[in-house]
N, C-alpha and C positions, 0 to 999 in steps of 0.2 A: 504494499500499500504506500502511496505517495506521502511525503512529509506534509503535514497540514500547514506548515509555515511557508510553503512554496506555492506560488500560483502557477497552475499549468505544469507543475513539476519541474520548472526551470528557474523561474524568477522568484526572488524573496518577496515576502509580503511587505507592501509599502508601509513605512512608519508614519505616524501622525505628525503634523507640523510642530506640535508642542514637544514631542519626543525629540525631533530633530533639533529644535531650538535649544532644549535642555542639554542635549549631548554636545552641541557646538559650544555653548557657554562653558560647560565643564571642561571641554578640551582646551579652550583658550585661557581659562582662568586657573587651571591646575598647575601649570608650569610656567616657564619663562615667557616674557612678553615678546621675545624674538619671533614667536609664531605669528603675531600680528603683523610684523614687518614682512615676513614671507608671504602671508596671506594677501597683503596689500600689493606686493610685487606680482604675485600670481594673478590677481584680479586685473592689475594694470596691464600686464602683458597680453592677457586674454582679451581685454577690452580694446587694446590697440590693434590686435590682429582682426578682430571682428569688424571694427570701425574701418580698417583698411579694405576689407572685403566689401563692405557696404558702399563705401565711396567709389571703389573701382567699378562696381557693378551698375552704378547709376547711369543709364543711357550711354554708357561707354564714353562719358565726357572726358576722361583722362587720356583717351586715345586721340591721336591726331585725326582731324577730319579729312574730307576729301580734298585732294590736291589738284590744281589746274596745271596741265601741261600744255605749253604752247608749241605748236609746230608750224613750219613754213608751208605754205600752199603754193605749189608750182604748177605751171601748165604742163600738160603731158607732151606737148610738141616742142619742148625746148631743144635747142641745138647743143651739140657738145661744146661748142665755143662759149655759149651762154653759161653752161654749167661750169666750165673751167674758169671763166671770169668771175662768177659768183664765189667759187671756191678760193680764188686768189684774194678777193675782198674779205671773205670770212677768215682766211689765214692771216692777213694783215691785222685784223681786229684781234684775233687770238694772240698773235705775237705781241701786240701793243699791251694787251691786258696782262700777259705773262711778264713783260718787261716792267710794267708798273708794279706788279706784285713783288717782283724781285727787288725793285728799287725801294719799296716800302720795307721789306725784310732787311735789306742792306742798311737802311737808316736805323732800324731797331738794333742791328748788330753793332753799328758804330756807336750808338748811344750806350750800349752795354759795355763796349770796350772802354769808353770814357770813364765808366764807373768801376772799371777793373774786373769786370765779370767776364 
């Protein structure tokens, strides 16, 4: 025959709220107060994790939204000369941007050298 203190043969019989409160009070008042510190830490960590899950799940607001990607629209009947001319223009712009970026980093490097770094 099954134990009468087990519900369905597997789970223990639930305790009343009064019994749980008395047991908790006895546990925390019987010995050192350090248990309250650890209880507070445990509750804080658990609350932080649950809060993080709740905030992350809100309409996915922490994820980046849709991004717009711009592309060039070209005529299908362009000649090879037009394509090469556009590539040359794009290459000049790319080289100018790279040179400007190199110049900026060179300035940072020179300023750090002045500081002795």
